[in-house]
N, C-alpha and C positions, 0 to 999 in steps of 0.2 A: 623208856618202857614201851614195848610194842603193844598194839591193840589188836583185838580180834580182826581177822581178815575174812571178808566175804568171798564167795566164789568169783573167779576171774570173769565168768560169764556175765556178772553184773556190771563190770567196769564200763561197758559201752551201752548199757540198757538205760534209757531215760525213764523217769517216773511217768506213769500214765497221766495225761493232762485232762481233767474233767472240764466240761463246759463252764465258762465264766458265769458266776452268779449275778443276779440283778437285784436291786433294791426291792422291786416289785416282781414276784415270780412270773407274773403274766408277761413280763418283758424279756424273759429268758428264752431266747430262740437259739441256744447254743448246745443243747444236749439231746435233741431229737425226742424230747419228752412229749407225752400225750397231753394236750391242754385240758382234757376232760378228767373229771374225778373217777373213782372206781365205778365199775358197772353195777347195776342194781343187784342187791343181795350180797355183794362182796363184803361190805363192811360188817353186816350182821353175821355172815358165816365165819368170817375171820375172828370176830369178837368172841365167838364161842370158845376159841382156843386160849384166850387171855387168862382164864381162870386156872389153867394148868401149865403155865410157863415155868413152874418149878420142875416139870418133867421134861425129859429128853424128847425130841421129835421122833417120828417114825422114820428110822434110818432107811427102811426099805421103800419108803414113799409109795406104799401100796395103793392108797386111795387115788393119788395123783396118777400113777402109772395105769391103774384101771380106767380112769377117766380118759386118759390119752389113748389107751388101747381102743376104747369105744369110739372115740372121735375119728381115729384113723383106720379102724378095722384091722388092727394088727395085735399080736400078742404083747402083753406087758413086758416081755423080755426084749422087745425091740427099743426100749427107751432107757435113757440115762440122763438124769436131771442134776442140776447144780445151781449155784447162786448166780444166775444169769447165764446166757449162752456163752459169754466170754470165759466163765469159769469152766464150763463144760469143754470148751476148746482147749484150755490149759491142761485139763485132765487127759484129753485125747492125745495131745502132743506128748505129754509126759509118759503116756502108756505106750507110745509107738515110736518115739524118737530118742536118740542119744547122740553123743559125740561121734562125729564121722558121717552122720546121716545128713540129708538135705531136705529142706522144706521150701516148696515153690509157691509163690503167690504174686498177684499183680500189685503194682504200686503206682499211684497212691491208692490205698484201700484202707480198711479198718485199722486205726492206729494201734490197737492192741496186738495185731498179728506179729510184728517184729518182737514185741516184748515176750509174748507167749512162746514164739519159736526160739528165740535166743536163750531163754531160760533152760531149755532142754539140753543145751550144749551143741545142738545141731547147727549146721550152716544154713543161713537163709539165702534164698535166691529170689531176688526181686525182678520182676519182668514189667517194664514200663507199660502204662496204659497207652492205648492208641490216642491219636489227636482228638478224637471225639469223646474221650474219657471212658471208653469201653475196654473190656478185657481183650488182650491180644492172645487168644487161645492158641493160635499157631505158634507164636513165640514161646508160650508157656509149655507147649508140648515139646518144642525143641530144647527147652531148658531141662527137661527130665533126663536124669542119668541113672546109672545103676545104684547110686547112693540115695536117690530120692525115696522118701518114705510117705510124704503127705503133700498134697496140693490143695491150696485154699482158693475157693471161688466164691466171691461175694456178689450176690445178685438179689435185688439191685445193689450196686456198689456204693458203699459208704466210704467217703463222703461225696462222690461225684454224681450219683444218681441213676445212671443207665442200668438196664438189665442185661443179663447174658441170655441170648436166644436159645431156645430148647434145641433146635436143629444143630446149632454150633456146639453145644455141650455134648450132644450125642456123638458128633464127629470127634470131638476131643477125647471122650471116654474110650472110643475105639482105638485111640493111639496110646492110651495109658495102660501099662502092665497091670494085671489083676492084683498084684501084691501091693500096689500103691493106693493108699486111701485118698479119695477125692472128697473133700468137705464142701458141700453146697450150703453156704451160709445164707439162710433166708430170714434174717431178723426182721425184714420189712415186707415180707411176702403179702401180707394182708392189704397193702396199699397198691400193689401192682395191678395195672389195668391193661398192659400190653399183652395181647393174645399170643404173641410169639415168645413170651418169657419162658425160661426154663422151669420145668416141673420137677423139683427134686424128688418128690415121692414116687413119681413114675419111673425116674431113673434108679431110685433105690430098689424098686421091684425087679429091675432088670440087671443090676450090677451089685455084686456082693461087696465091692470096695467103696460104695458111695455112702456117705454119712450126711444127713440133713440136720442143720442147726435151726432151732426155732426159739422164740422167747415170748414171755408174757410182759416184757418191759415196754414195748412200743404200742402196738394196736390195743392191747388189753389194759394198758395204763397201770401196770404194777411195777414200775421201775424201782420204787423204793423198797419193795419186798424181795427182789432179786430171785426170779425163777426163770430158768431157761432149760432147754433139753435138747438132746440129740435123738434122732431116729436112725437106727442102724440095724444091720443084721445082728442077731443075738450075741454072737461071739465078740463082735466089736463093741456093742453096748456094754457087755460085761466087763471088757477091759477098761472102759471109761469109768464105770462104777467102781472098779477096784482102785483107780487112781484118784477118786474123789474123796475128800475128807468126810468121815462119818458125821451124820447129823448136820450136814451143811445147810439144808433147806428146812426152815422152821415149820412146825405144824400150822402156824398162823399163815405163812406164805403158801403152804400147800392147800389149805382150805380156801384161800382167796383165789388161787389159780383154778381150782376145781369149780368154784362158784362162777368164775368168769366164763368157763366153758359152757355153763348153763345159760348164759345171756347172749347167745349168738345173734339174735335179732337186733338187740340194742347195739351190740358191737358193730354189726354191719352198717347201721345207721350212722354211728359216730365216724366210722372209717370213711364212709361216703362223704360226709361233710368235710373231713380233712382232705380227701382227694380233691373235692371241688375247690377248696380254698388253695390247695397246691397249684391247681391249674390257673386260678385267678392270679396268683403271684407270678407264675411262670409267664403268662401272657403279658402282664404288666411290665415285667422286667425286660422281656424281649422287645416290647413296644418302645421302651426307653432306649434301646440300642445295645443292651447287654447280650453277650454270646453265652447263653445258658444251655448246658447239655440237657438231654432228655432226663426228666425227673420222675422216678417211679417209687420213691420212698416217701417219707413224710418230711422232706427237706428239698431245698434247691441249692445249687452250687454255682458260685461265681468265680471264674478263673482270673484272679487278680495278680498272680505272680508275686513280684516283690512288693506290690502295694497292699498285700493282704492285711498286714498288721495295722497299717495306717487306716485302711478302710474300716476295720473292726472298731478301732478307737473312735472313728468319726460317727459310728452308729449309736453311740450312747444317747439315750438311756437303754436302747435295745441291745441286749447281749447276744452276739453271734459268735460263731466258732471259726477263728482264723487258723490256717495252716501255713506257717511262714514259707514264703517262696512259691506257694502253689495257688491257694485260693481261700475262699470263705464259704462255709456251709451255714445255711440259715434254715432252722426248723420251722415247720408250719405250726403256728400257735393260734392264739385268739385273733379273730379277723381284724379287730381294731389295731392290734399291735402289728400284725402283718402289714396292714395298710400304712402304718407309720414307718415301718422299715422300708417299704417300697418308695415312700416319699423321700426318705433319707438317701436311698440309692440313687434316685433321680438327682438330688442335690449334689451328690458326689460327682456324677457325670458332668454336670454343669461346671463345677469347680475344677475338674481335672480333664475336661474334654479337649 
C-alpha cells in the first residue's frame, strides 16, 4: 500500500534545529535568548487578554501596526507581522518566489534561510562568507541573474556576528535591479554598536525594493510569544500580509509587543548590560587565544571547524549551539554562566592546544 507523498521540495530540507535545552535554563546559551524577563508592564498588559482567549485575535493587528507606525514615523501600511521574523520571511518568499526563481544569500548565515527558500520551490544560491566571517557583497552581486527574485542580507550575521557596513550595502544596492527584493534582516539591530553598520530604515527610504526584518524575540525578550515584522513599501507589505496565515499573532502577543515598545528606557538599559557582557566575553576569549570574529549581536562565534560538535559536548552543563563542520555560537546570558563558559573554553584550549 502506498502512503501519502509530500512535495519533492521537502526531500532535501532538514528540520530546523532549535538550540539544545539545559537542565537549568540559565545555562542555555544556545538560542540567543534574552536572559532577562519581560520588560516592565508587559506581563500586566498581556494578562488583560487572557480573559478573552475564547475569541479570535485581531487579524488586522491594528494596535500593533499603529504602535510600530508611531515608533518609526511611517504609515501602518508599511508593516507586516507574523509569528517571529522567520515566519514573516517565509511569507515574503512564498509571496514572491516560485519554481524557476533564485534566492541569493550568504553562507553560513541564519539556519532557517535554506529551509524558507527551498520550500518555495525556487533555487537557492549560497555565496560563501569571507575569511573574516563577513558578507562578500561583491560575490553576491555577481551571483544575481535574471532569475533572481530575492537577496537575503543578515546584519549582524547570525551565527558569525559581524555587521554589513552601510557604505558597502549602498554600493551593493546600486548593482541590484529594482525588481529584486533585498531583505535586510536586522533581528539583532538593538545590540549593534558599530557606527558603520548598515541602516536598513535609511535604505528603505531610498529604495522601493528594500525590506527590513525586525523581531521582538531578542532585545525585547518575547521569544516565547513569537512576534516579528517586516517594514517595507506598502505594496510589498501587503503581499506579505496576504501570504500570512490569518490570526497568526495572538492578542496576548500583540499586547505584550505594544507594551514592550512603551518601555524603551528599560530596554536600553538591559541591552547595554548585554552588550557590556558580550564585550567581556569577547575580550576574555581573545586573550585566551581564540580567533573570534567581530561580535555585534547578543552572541559570539568560535570557528572550530570539525571540532564543533566535540567542543559543544565538552561545554556541559552549559548548552551552546554547534554547527557541524563550521563552528559554535554562544549566546550572551547570565554573567556567572558566561564566566563558566569562558573557563570551559580555556580548558578546551589547554587540552587541545
